[in-house]
C-alpha positions as MATLAB code, in Angstrom:
seq = 'XXXXXXXXXXXXXXXXXXXXXXXXXXXXXXXXXXXXXXXXXXXXXXXXXXXXXXXXXXXXXXXXXXXXXXXXXXXXXXXXXXXXXXXXXXXXXXXXXXXXXXXXXXXXXXXXXXXXXXXXXXXXXXXXXXXXXXXXXXXXXXXXXXXXXXXXXXXXXXXXXXXXXXXX';
ca = [
      19.937    1.632    5.442;
      19.888    3.836    2.375;
      16.148    4.461    1.584;
      14.374    6.181   -1.380;
      11.261    8.152   -0.848;
       8.352    6.801   -2.847;
       4.865    7.811   -3.830;
       1.901    5.544   -4.708;
       1.870    5.711   -8.499;
      -1.088    3.450   -9.223;
      -3.020    0.314   -8.398;
      -3.419   -1.781  -11.354;
      -4.362   -5.434  -12.164;
      -1.986   -8.079  -13.352;
      -3.355   -9.113  -16.708;
      -2.448  -12.717  -16.261;
      -3.631  -13.335  -12.705;
      -6.090  -10.426  -12.178;
      -4.377   -9.789   -8.950;
      -3.887   -6.217   -7.754;
      -0.502   -4.606   -8.082;
       0.459   -1.583   -6.121;
       3.057    0.540   -7.975;
       5.228    2.694   -5.956;
       7.321    5.320   -7.851;
      10.394    7.247   -6.681;
       9.337   10.654   -5.525;
      12.022   12.448   -7.566;
      12.949    9.726  -10.185;
      11.771    7.252  -12.561;
      12.191    3.813  -10.827;
       9.181    1.812   -9.847;
       8.329   -1.066   -7.378;
       5.535   -3.358   -8.292;
       4.119   -5.183   -5.172;
       1.446   -7.886   -5.765;
      -1.192   -7.475   -3.004;
      -4.484   -9.032   -2.026;
      -7.831   -7.485   -3.155;
      -8.851   -6.513    0.354;
      -5.499   -4.528    0.855;
      -5.823   -3.064   -2.599;
      -9.361   -1.961   -1.640;
      -8.056   -0.344    1.683;
      -5.415    1.713   -0.260;
      -7.804    2.582   -3.123;
     -10.565    3.721   -0.889;
      -8.258    6.000    0.992;
      -6.646    7.310   -2.220;
     -10.268    8.066   -3.419;
     -11.170    9.461    0.103;
     -14.207    7.141    0.148;
     -15.792    7.107    3.699;
     -17.802    4.430    5.338;
     -20.286    4.761    8.100;
     -18.064    2.904   10.435;
     -14.128    2.716   10.562;
     -12.580   -0.063    8.565;
      -9.576   -1.941   10.022;
      -6.877    0.456    8.805;
      -8.922    3.404    9.910;
      -9.358    1.826   13.294;
      -5.691    1.207   13.705;
      -4.838    4.779   12.914;
      -7.520    5.948   15.289;
      -6.117    3.812   18.096;
      -2.640    5.275   17.576;
      -3.868    8.745   17.669;
      -6.002    8.120   20.749;
      -2.788    6.744   22.499;
      -0.788    9.808   21.401;
       1.405    7.785   18.968;
       2.568    9.260   15.758;
       3.052    6.992   12.789;
       6.295    8.595   11.345;
       6.951    6.579    8.149;
       6.890    3.087    6.537;
       9.766    1.326    4.848;
       9.898   -1.531    2.499;
      12.991   -3.083    3.990;
      13.657   -6.510    2.440;
      12.907   -8.718   -0.499;
      13.221  -12.340    0.453;
      12.007  -15.280   -1.490;
       9.806  -12.999   -3.706;
       8.184  -11.751   -0.517;
       8.529   -8.010    0.456;
       8.880   -7.113    4.146;
       8.113   -3.653    5.628;
       8.369   -1.810    8.941;
       6.210    0.861   10.397;
       8.062    3.501   12.649;
       6.054    4.876   15.435;
       6.854    7.797   17.815;
       5.459    7.295   21.277;
       6.912   10.623   22.484;
       9.283    8.862   24.682;
      10.861    6.395   22.140;
      10.780    5.513   18.561;
       9.619    1.922   17.764;
       9.694   -0.069   14.614;
       7.033   -2.701   13.940;
       7.157   -5.494   11.342;
       4.270   -5.406    8.835;
       3.297   -6.551    5.332;
       3.927   -3.544    2.890;
       0.334   -3.310    1.815;
      -0.901   -2.808    5.474;
       1.909   -0.471    6.226;
       1.109    1.560    3.123;
      -2.701    1.626    3.960;
      -1.786    3.024    7.372;
       0.786    5.497    5.999;
      -1.904    6.917    3.629;
      -4.349    7.488    6.611;
      -1.673    8.918    8.903;
      -0.199   11.086    6.158;
       3.213    9.366    6.688;
       6.043    9.068    4.205;
       6.857    5.852    2.320;
      10.415    4.695    1.742;
      11.917    1.748    0.063;
      15.358    0.319    0.908;
      17.843    1.069   -2.111;
      18.897   -2.612   -2.147;
      15.264   -3.731   -2.440;
      14.668   -1.240   -5.164;
      17.599   -2.586   -7.114;
      16.690   -6.237   -6.491;
      13.217   -5.701   -7.663;
      14.238   -4.265  -11.136;
      16.121   -7.576  -11.584;
      13.124   -9.833  -10.840;
      11.854  -11.730  -13.895;
       8.125  -10.956  -13.301;
       7.353   -7.520  -14.188;
       3.775   -6.099  -14.460;
       2.576   -4.922  -17.812;
       1.694   -1.309  -17.166;
      -1.321   -0.636  -19.312;
      -1.694    2.560  -21.406;
      -4.448    4.168  -23.253;
      -7.611    2.182  -23.710;
      -6.480   -0.711  -21.441;
      -5.746    1.839  -18.615;
      -9.238    3.165  -18.916;
     -10.776   -0.357  -18.746;
      -8.574   -1.043  -15.608;
      -9.760    2.215  -14.003;
     -13.355    1.320  -14.883;
     -12.776   -2.121  -13.188;
     -11.560   -0.414   -9.982;
     -14.356    2.084  -10.062;
     -16.890   -0.597  -10.412;
     -15.261   -2.691   -7.489;
     -15.313    0.396   -5.271;
     -18.927    1.431   -6.252;
     -20.166   -2.094   -5.503;
     -18.262   -2.366   -2.152;
     -20.634   -3.063    0.665;
     -18.933   -2.615    4.108;
     -21.164   -5.418    5.543;
     -19.248   -7.853    3.279;
     -16.184   -7.284    5.376;
     -17.851   -8.566    8.511;
     -16.549  -11.903    9.727;
     -18.954  -14.655    9.445;
     -19.100  -17.461   12.087;
];
């Protein structure tokens, strides 16, 4: 599999649906990959990008803490496939004795990669297929981008960790 190293370029909002979009960009290029994700996943990624800390570990923090406690290193994440407009990813773990690849949603894999300081890759075929998809996000500039940033800032400021507790 020929993979391209990516960086997180931005999290923006789809102007039509108000859904968060994670934008990955080639580390040494201009191609981008938009991935529509859920609000909770966007929040998990954004809080780590902004280095916000909560009194107690959130789910992705806990997962990375468990891996570290077990002596397992998260090596990299790969967005491996685009099937029926759904992206698939794998997390590569090094146990010290063997390397294991685990199926994951791209948003979760990327949230973990940020916390573990692991590299993010996208399969070249996925990157090429994504550029042919009809639905492209409108990347906002100027005043719209500031409004979008303000929206995310407001969401993050108002975030109450107790809101993430499961209610029975």
